[in-house]
Steps between C-alpha positions, in 0.01 A plus 500: 500500500473314162400701197425366155475756219339386178369681197559604142841570351598865544259571782774566756519173690879500538521863606231453767669170610832680552335777704304256717799276559714793608229641725436169672864380488393188310677297238361555148485258211429634150373203299638652180846433642410138555332447161767658288869421452748744333415585141126452562536121513233319695614304801386137530160479666607252765801709596280811518247321715779386734636851535160637601426207733843540668430872544163436656645232732799717606271796586200308636536649850617850423293593201562610141391709205462323164405681179383333185208285399671194342230245570739203473728626785349403836195708408248343739755482781590866463130600511419271796800618707466872415362729764434759231443453125526807285350482152626777266236501226579806292344535157712389205580846370624624833722186524624571149586856600683390806698235309606760246605735782694216668667418172629858466631490856682162469566480124801268442526410872354235726260649755545400864198272502603310188755226451852624434576504126140577400531848355170687499326460167169545328424271209188381318462192719509709820257759356256222409538362855426840660207582274337163441663168592553590866134600528322195377170379642704249706711777654194710583325200648810417710506848649121497567537156665775633729278789602219255582703231670725735705262796538614570856861557402477638147546866409441597138686803365399623156685834469808684618273713715383188677859379549596842640210487744591145602863607553393795720273267697802263561732788590726449200 
């Protein structure tokens, strides 16, 4: 089983990825851990791409769970190889609420699905990303295109209630 989880920041991609990976005994890759280095530094794009490609190659037979959109990191390959694509498309204010809740849980610490040395933070740049920059017309078109191109293997989840129902359906 190969599961790609994409969607907006704060929608619960990493949490769902951890649950699905544990349930199916699959390796999980959180793309935030690939993209970021300690201190919120950005890893070189070529190095990041190699990490993702190597992960896909190493788990080609057994399956995987990958969370994160990151269109520059084996995006098409992940979608093509995935048996299931989950799109978490929560509204911006729900994502903002969830990010604030996450901040209070992990304040001053790195969360398990983030690169070590990246203490949880909320700043103006991240708030702009959650509310506007991460929801541009291009992002919305990308998600609509995925739904059209991969309609037989896409599940769209737009609320915690829908995630809960999906988890019950999967026996999580």
